[in-house]
Backbone as a printed PyTorch tensor [residue, N CA C, xyz], in Angstrom:
tensor([[[  1.7730,  -1.5050,  -9.1160],
         [  0.6840,  -0.7320,  -9.6530],
         [  0.4260,   0.4590,  -8.7330]],

        [[  0.6520,   1.6590,  -9.2030],
         [  0.4700,   2.8420,  -8.3490],
         [ -1.0060,   3.0950,  -8.0480]],

        [[ -1.2190,   3.6810,  -6.9000],
         [ -2.5760,   4.0200,  -6.4910],
         [ -2.9400,   5.3950,  -7.0270]],

        [[ -4.1030,   5.4830,  -7.6300],
         [ -4.5830,   6.7650,  -8.1360],
         [ -5.2940,   7.5420,  -7.0470]],

        [[ -5.6420,   8.7770,  -7.3360],
         [ -6.3250,   9.6040,  -6.3380],
         [ -7.6670,   9.0150,  -5.9020]],

        [[ -8.3880,   8.3960,  -6.8180],
         [ -9.6650,   7.7860,  -6.4680],
         [ -9.4980,   6.6430,  -5.4840]],

        [[ -8.4650,   5.8300,  -5.6890],
         [ -8.1930,   4.7170,  -4.7780],
         [ -7.8180,   5.2210,  -3.3920]],

        [[ -7.0230,   6.2730,  -3.3320],
         [ -6.6210,   6.8190,  -2.0370],
         [ -7.8210,   7.3860,  -1.2800]],

        [[ -8.7270,   8.0330,  -1.9990],
         [ -9.9310,   8.5670,  -1.3520],
         [-10.7880,   7.4250,  -0.8200]],

        [[-10.9240,   6.3630,  -1.5950],
         [-11.7090,   5.2100,  -1.1560],
         [-11.0970,   4.5660,   0.0850]],

        [[ -9.7790,   4.4370,   0.1090],
         [ -9.0920,   3.8760,   1.2770],
         [ -9.3120,   4.7670,   2.4980]],

        [[ -9.2400,   6.0820,   2.3180],
         [ -9.4560,   7.0120,   3.4320],
         [-10.8750,   6.9010,   3.9700]],

        [[-11.8520,   6.7680,   3.0980],
         [-13.2450,   6.6450,   3.5410],
         [-13.4530,   5.3490,   4.3150]],

        [[-12.8970,   4.2560,   3.8040],
         [-13.0270,   2.9690,   4.4990],
         [-12.3430,   3.0340,   5.8670]],

        [[-11.1670,   3.6320,   5.9350],
         [-10.4630,   3.7670,   7.2190],
         [-11.2800,   4.6030,   8.1920]],

        [[-11.8920,   5.6540,   7.6990],
         [-12.7350,   6.5040,   8.5470],
         [-13.9300,   5.7210,   9.0950]],

        [[-14.5370,   4.9050,   8.2590],
         [-15.6770,   4.0990,   8.6880],
         [-15.2770,   3.0340,   9.7050]],

        [[-14.1030,   2.4270,   9.5020],
         [-13.6690,   1.3370,  10.3860],
         [-13.1790,   1.8750,  11.7250]],

        [[-12.3080,   2.8740,  11.7000],
         [-11.6460,   3.3300,  12.9200],
         [-12.3160,   4.5320,  13.5800]],

        [[-13.0570,   5.2980,  12.8330],
         [-13.7070,   6.4720,  13.3910],
         [-12.7880,   7.6830,  13.3770]],

        [[-13.3720,   8.8630,  13.4690],
         [-12.5780,  10.0910,  13.3460],
         [-11.6310,  10.3420,  14.5230]],

        [[-11.9150,   9.7730,  15.6940],
         [-11.0480,  10.0150,  16.8520],
         [ -9.7690,   9.1980,  16.7950]],

        [[ -9.8080,   8.0360,  16.1830],
         [ -8.6410,   7.1520,  16.1360],
         [ -7.7030,   7.4560,  14.9670]],

        [[ -8.2010,   8.0780,  13.9110],
         [ -7.3750,   8.2910,  12.7270],
         [ -6.1000,   9.0940,  12.9900]],

        [[ -6.1330,  10.1960,  13.7540],
         [ -4.8750,  10.9070,  14.0110],
         [ -3.8480,  10.0410,  14.7570]],

        [[ -4.3280,   9.2290,  15.6900],
         [ -3.4100,   8.3420,  16.4200],
         [ -2.8030,   7.3140,  15.4760]],

        [[ -3.6150,   6.7610,  14.5890],
         [ -3.1110,   5.7770,  13.6310],
         [ -2.1190,   6.4150,  12.6670]],

        [[ -2.4090,   7.6340,  12.2260],
         [ -1.4940,   8.3360,  11.3350],
         [ -0.1530,   8.6040,  11.9960]],

        [[ -0.1910,   9.0010,  13.2490],
         [  1.0490,   9.2600,  13.9840],
         [  1.8500,   7.9730,  14.1480]],

        [[  1.1660,   6.8850,  14.4820],
         [  1.8460,   5.5960,  14.6510],
         [  2.4620,   5.1380,  13.3320]],

        [[  1.7320,   5.3200,  12.2240],
         [  2.2660,   4.9310,  10.9110],
         [  3.4840,   5.7810,  10.5540]],

        [[  3.4350,   7.0770,  10.8580],
         [  4.5760,   7.9510,  10.5900],
         [  5.8030,   7.5470,  11.3880]],

        [[  5.6090,   7.2310,  12.6620],
         [  6.7290,   6.7940,  13.4950],
         [  7.3150,   5.4830,  12.9880]],

        [[  6.4470,   4.5690,  12.5950],
         [  6.9090,   3.2850,  12.0810],
         [  7.7000,   3.4750,  10.7970]],

        [[  7.2010,   4.3120,   9.9050],
         [  7.8990,   4.5700,   8.6490],
         [  9.2460,   5.2360,   8.8980]],

        [[  9.3020,   6.1740,   9.8360],
         [ 10.5590,   6.8520,  10.1620],
         [ 11.5850,   5.8580,  10.7090]],

        [[ 11.1520,   4.9720,  11.6090],
         [ 12.0620,   3.9680,  12.1660],
         [ 12.5510,   3.0160,  11.0820]],

        [[ 11.6660,   2.6270,  10.1740],
         [ 12.0480,   1.7380,   9.0770],
         [ 13.0910,   2.3950,   8.1850]],

        [[ 12.8720,   3.6700,   7.8530],
         [ 13.8410,   4.3860,   7.0160],
         [ 15.1950,   4.4920,   7.7040]],

        [[ 15.1830,   4.7850,   9.0020],
         [ 16.4410,   4.8830,   9.7460],
         [ 17.1590,   3.5430,   9.7800]],

        [[ 16.4090,   2.4560,   9.9530],
         [ 17.0210,   1.1290,  10.0020],
         [ 17.6120,   0.7500,   8.6490]],

        [[ 16.8820,   1.0300,   7.5670],
         [ 17.4070,   0.6840,   6.2460],
         [ 18.5840,   1.5800,   5.8830]],

        [[ 18.5790,   2.8200,   6.3430],
         [ 19.7180,   3.7090,   6.0930],
         [ 20.9470,   3.1770,   6.8170]],

        [[ 20.7480,   2.6850,   8.0320],
         [ 21.8570,   2.1070,   8.7850],
         [ 22.4190,   0.8830,   8.0920]],

        [[ 21.5580,   0.0730,   7.5120],
         [ 22.0260,  -1.1110,   6.7820],
         [ 22.8150,  -0.7050,   5.5440]],

        [[ 22.3400,   0.3120,   4.8330],
         [ 23.0420,   0.7820,   3.6410],
         [ 24.3950,   1.3700,   4.0240]],

        [[ 24.4670,   2.0840,   5.1470],
         [ 25.7380,   2.6360,   5.6000],
         [ 26.7100,   1.5200,   5.9740]],

        [[ 26.2120,   0.4590,   6.5940],
         [ 27.0650,  -0.6800,   6.9370],
         [ 27.6370,  -1.3250,   5.6840]],

        [[ 26.8240,  -1.4600,   4.6390],
         [ 27.2960,  -2.0430,   3.3880],
         [ 28.3710,  -1.1720,   2.7670]],

        [[ 28.2020,   0.1580,   2.8130],
         [ 29.1890,   1.0660,   2.2390],
         [ 30.5250,   0.9460,   2.9750]],

        [[ 30.5070,   0.8230,   4.2810],
         [ 31.7560,   0.7190,   5.0250],
         [ 32.4190,  -0.6280,   4.7730]],

        [[ 31.6500,  -1.6830,   4.5860],
         [ 32.2330,  -2.9890,   4.2550],
         [ 32.9210,  -2.9420,   2.9170]],

        [[ 32.2980,  -2.2690,   1.9330],
         [ 32.8990,  -2.1560,   0.6130],
         [ 34.2000,  -1.3690,   0.6660]],

        [[ 34.2440,  -0.3090,   1.4520],
         [ 35.4500,   0.4910,   1.5740],
         [ 36.5650,  -0.2780,   2.2750]],

        [[ 36.2020,  -1.0730,   3.2870],
         [ 37.1850,  -1.8510,   4.0310],
         [ 37.7580,  -2.9740,   3.1750]],

        [[ 36.9710,  -3.5090,   2.2530],
         [ 37.4030,  -4.6350,   1.4310],
         [ 38.4250,  -4.1970,   0.3830]],

        [[ 38.4170,  -2.9360,   0.0240],
         [ 39.3410,  -2.4580,  -1.0370],
         [ 40.7050,  -2.1900,  -0.5260]]])
């Protein structure tokens, strides 16, 4: 179920209330780094699968 703009605004407001305005940039940076590492790891797994398929033929 995709999140609509209203849901995203509500999540942002709740995050602001919980963490405060000083912590949000740090949390955003940490989330971005985590997402980047996850994408790199999954890309590496997909590349490994492609090389296995090529080697098997």
